[in-house]
N, C-alpha and C positions, 0 to 999 in steps of 0.2 A: 553529880552535882554540876550545874551549869553556871559558868561565869559569864556575865554579859560583858561584851566588849564591842569593838567596831566590826561590823558585818563585812564579809568579803564574799563575792559571788565567784563560784567555781563550776565549770561544766564538766561532768563526768560522763564517760561512755556508759551505756546502760548496764553492762556487766559489772563494772566497778561500783556503780551506784547500788546495784542489787547486793553486792558483797557488803558494802557499808551498812546498808539497811538490815541485812541478816545479823550482823554483828550487833547493831543497835538493838534489834529485837531480842537477841539471845541475852545481852547484858541489861536489857531494860533501860537503855539510855537513848538519847536522841542521836540521829545521824550526825548532827553538828558536833556533839561531844566525841563521837567516834572519829571524825575527821580531825577535830582539834588534837586529840590524843595522838593520832597517826603523825601529824605534822610535828608536834612536840617531840615525839620519839626520833623522827628522822632529821630534823633540822640541824642539830649539833653535828651529825656526821657529814651532812652536805656542806656546812660551813667549814668543817675541818678539811674536806676534800678540796674545796675552792682555794683555802689558804695554802695547802700544799701545792696545788697547781700553779699558783701565783709565785710561790718561792721557787719552784722548779723553773718557771719561765724567767724570773729575775736572775737566777743563777746561770742559766744558759746565756743570758744577755750580758753577763758580767756585772750586773748592778749590785750584787752582794758578794762578799768575800767567801771563798771556799778553800778547802785544803785538799791536797792529793790524798788518795786512799792510804798510800804507804805511810804518810805522816801521821794520819789518824791511827793506823794500827801500831805504829811505833809509840805514839802517846799513850795508848792503852797498855803498852808493855806486852803485846802479843805478837805472834808471828802470823804471816799470811796463811800458813798451813792450819793454825789453830782457827782462824777466822773461817776458812773454807770448811773445816771439819765440824763446826758448831751447827747444831740443828737450828732451822728457822722456826719461828712461832708457828704452831699448828703442824708441824712435821712430827711424825712418830719418833720417839726417842730411841 
């Protein structure tokens, strides 16, 4: 279902245009709908990445308060060994 809005012009390399067209054909949707959905799926992640990058820049510049890692570990009631032993997200248990 197409929702009318403000148009925007984007130039794609031919291989990307062909991929968009192929998905549009398979799903019986317009290329505009495919591109819109792609942007909607990705924009939240991109905004989050840019916010994190800005926070990191501000922390490095001393513009926001930070705490040493040791203080954070103590506040959690854990030891550094427990933190180091904990698996990271995506690591096999």
